[in-house]
N, C-alpha and C positions, 0 to 999 in steps of 0.2 A: 706558810710564812707567818702567819698570825702567831703561831706557838713560839717563835723566837722573839717576839716583842714583849718587853716588860713595861708595864705602866705603873708609874709611882703613885698614881691615883687609885690603884686597886681595881680598875675595870678589867674585864675579861675580854680578850681579843678572840672573838669567834669567827667573825666574817666582817668585810668592810661595811661601814655604816655611811650611807650617802646624805650629805647635808647640802641644802641650798642656803645661800647667804645673800644679803643685799649690801652692796659696797657704795659708799659715797666718797667722792674725792674731788679736790681741786687739781687740775692737771697742769698748772703753769710751771711746776717744778720738775715735771716728768717728761720723758721722751716717749710719751704715749702709754697705753695699757700693757701691751705685750712685752714680756722679758725679751732681752736682746742677748746674743751670743757674747758680746763683749760685757764683762762684769762691771765695768766702770760707768756704765750708762743707767741712770735712774729711770726705773719703770714701775708703774703702780702694781702690776702683777707680782713683780719680785718682792716688793714690800708686803703685800698681802700674804704671800706664801710663807714668807719668813715668820710673820706674826702668827699665822695658823699653825705652823710647825711647832711653835713653843707650847701651844695648848694641846695639840694632838699628840705630842711626844714622838713624832716621826716626821720624815720629809713629806712635803705636801705639794701636789700639782693641782691647780685649779683650772677649770674651763669657764669662760665667760660668755655672756649673751651676745656681745658685740665689742670688737676691739675699737678703741678710741684712739685718735692721733695725738701727737705732741701738743700739749696745751689745752686739750679738750677736757671738760669736766664731766662728772657722772654723779647723778643723785639716786639713780635706781639701776646700777650695774648689778645684774644677777650672775652669781657664780655657783658652781658645784664642786665638791671634792669628796673623796672617798677617805674616810677615817678608820683606822684599824681598831679603835676604841669608841665605846659609847660615851658620848660627851653630853652634858646638859646643854640645852641651847642657849641659856643665859651665860653659862661659862664660856662658850665659844665667843659670844659677843664681847662680854666684859674682859675676859682674859686676853683675847686677841687684840682688842683696842689699846691695851696697856703697852702693847709692843709695836704699835703703829705710829708713824709720824702724825703730827697735828692736823695735817691736810688730807688724811685718809681715815675713814671710820666704818666699821661694820655696823649696820643699823638693825639688822635682825638675822637670826638663823633658825632653820627649821629642818627636821628630818624629812626626807623624801624617799620614794621607792627608787630602786636602781633603773627604772624605765625613765626617770627625768634626766634630761640633759639640757644644761643652760642654753646652749646654742640651738641644737636641732629640735628641741621641744617648743621653742619660741614661735608664736603665731604672727606677731606684729611687734613694732619697735617705734619708739616716739623720741623725737629730739625738739629741743627749744633753742632758738638762736636769739640772744638779746643784744639789742643795739642801743647805745646811748647817743642820740643826736642832739648836739649842743655845740655852741662856738668854742667852748673851753673844755679841754679834756678833764676827766674825772681823776681826782687823786685817791678817792676811796674805791676799792675793788677795780683797779686798773686792768687786771687781768681776769675779771669776772664778767666784763662786758666788752663788746667791741664799740669803740668810739668813732664817730664820724663828725666833722665839723659841718657837713652839708645837712641842710634841712630835707627831711624825707616826708613824702606824702604816703601815709599808711594806706588809705583807700586805693590808691593806684597800685601800690605794692601787692595788695590783697587780690586785686583784679588780675594782675599779671600772674600771680601764683596759681590761679584756677586753671590755667592753661596746662599745668603740670599734673593735675589730679587725674587719676586713672592709671591704667596700664600702658607703659610706654618704654621705648628704647631710649634710655638715658645716657647714651654714649657722650653727648655734649656736656653732660653734667658729672662725669666722673673723671678722675685723675688719669692722666696718660699711663701711669704705672699701675693702675687698678688691676688686680689679678682675678677678679670675678669672672667665671666662665661665660656668664650672660649679662649683658647691660640692661635687661628687661626687669622692671621693678614696678610695683603697684602702690602709688600713693593714694590713700584713702581719704585723707583730710589735710588741707594746707590753709592755715589761717594766719593772717597778719593783723595784729591789733595793738593798741596802746595800752600799757599798763603803768600808770604813774609817769615817770620820766623815761620809761623804756618802751621801745618797739620790740615786739615779740613775733618771731616767725616760728610757728608751731606746726610741725610736720609729722604725720603718722603714716607708716608704710609697712608692707610685709617684710622688707629688708632694705638696706641701704648700701650704695656703692662707696668706693673710696673718695673722699672729698665731696660727696654728693651734696650734702646740706650746705657746706661752705660755698660751693659753686652756685647753688640755688640762691643763697644769701647774696653773692656778689652780683648776680643778674638783677634780683629784686631791688637791691639798693641803687643800682644804676637807673632802673626805671623810677624808683621813688624820687630821686634827686632831679628828674627831668632830662637825664642825658640819653635816655632811650624811651621808645614808645611801649605802651602796655603790650602790644603784640610781640615785642622782641623776645620775651621769654619763650613763646611758641616758635618763632623763627630759629631760635637756638636749639630747641627740642628736635625740630624736624631736620635740622642740618646733620645730626648724628655724628658731629665732629667737634671734639673738645676746642679746637682752635677758634671756633666761633663763640665760645662761651664766656668770654670776658675774664675778669679778675677773680681769683679764689679769695673769698673773704677770710679775715684772720681767725684763728681758732678759739680766741679768748672768750667770746660770747656763747660758745656752743656746749650745750648740756644734754646728756643722754638721760632722759627722765622717766621712761616707762618701757616695760616689756610685758606682753601678753602671753600667758600660758593657759593650757586647758584647765578648767575649774577643778578637775579631779585631783590636781597637785595641791590645791588650797593654799597658794602662796599669798602672804599679805599684799594688799594692793599698794600701788604707788601713790604717794601724797603729791605727785606732780610738782617736783621742786623746780628751781632752787627754793629754799625755804623763804626767801624774801619776795617771792613772786606767788606765793599760794593764794588760792581763792579763784583761780582761773582753771576751768575744766576744759 
């Protein structure tokens, strides 16, 4: 099939070249990451594939590290795709960005062996959920944070979160429509802290279930405002029933910020975004 492709840039099509790329995006205008069957629905994956196809000079299909829902943001979404032509990494970044909307950007690209898989090679993933707790709603970045008029106790939220660390059945913390075969996941770290005017819920795990972070955020916010005791997060966990889990928090403050891969692939590390929250590790 390579012999039938013609490359205006003069590259020779010998065999597919696999590239890994980092995508950053604001999710407010999109119906999640994954492309939909109905073409009139805006999705991040669709825009990225169209942009890459312009540089690759052939149709492109990408695989991502983790699909994000409607309204959810990404600062370190890792994807891979196979290109029929050898492309300079800088050309992939700069060329693709010229064809992307302002709220999506390729941050870097690198050649990887064909053993690399953006989803199945991932060893851990990390999300941050940003909350603006203030009497008046924010007019700046209203879809970049989740706003609550309720005053939240950060220390209490952090204590409640520690009940969720470890390997557990997270049935109570996943969406009813979640399609994962197993509800068991391992949270390695869950920290709640203040960063300027924002409260940050920072979670690392081997993988996540559908709506898992937003459901955790909903429980911790209820604890933080005093409507539930610290131990309620554990009670919800042990129930293994989504009906016991309370409200699903909005998607606006959720950011996919890191994915860990084996060192052999040599991917650039995450700068742990979003960029206005840097300095917290």
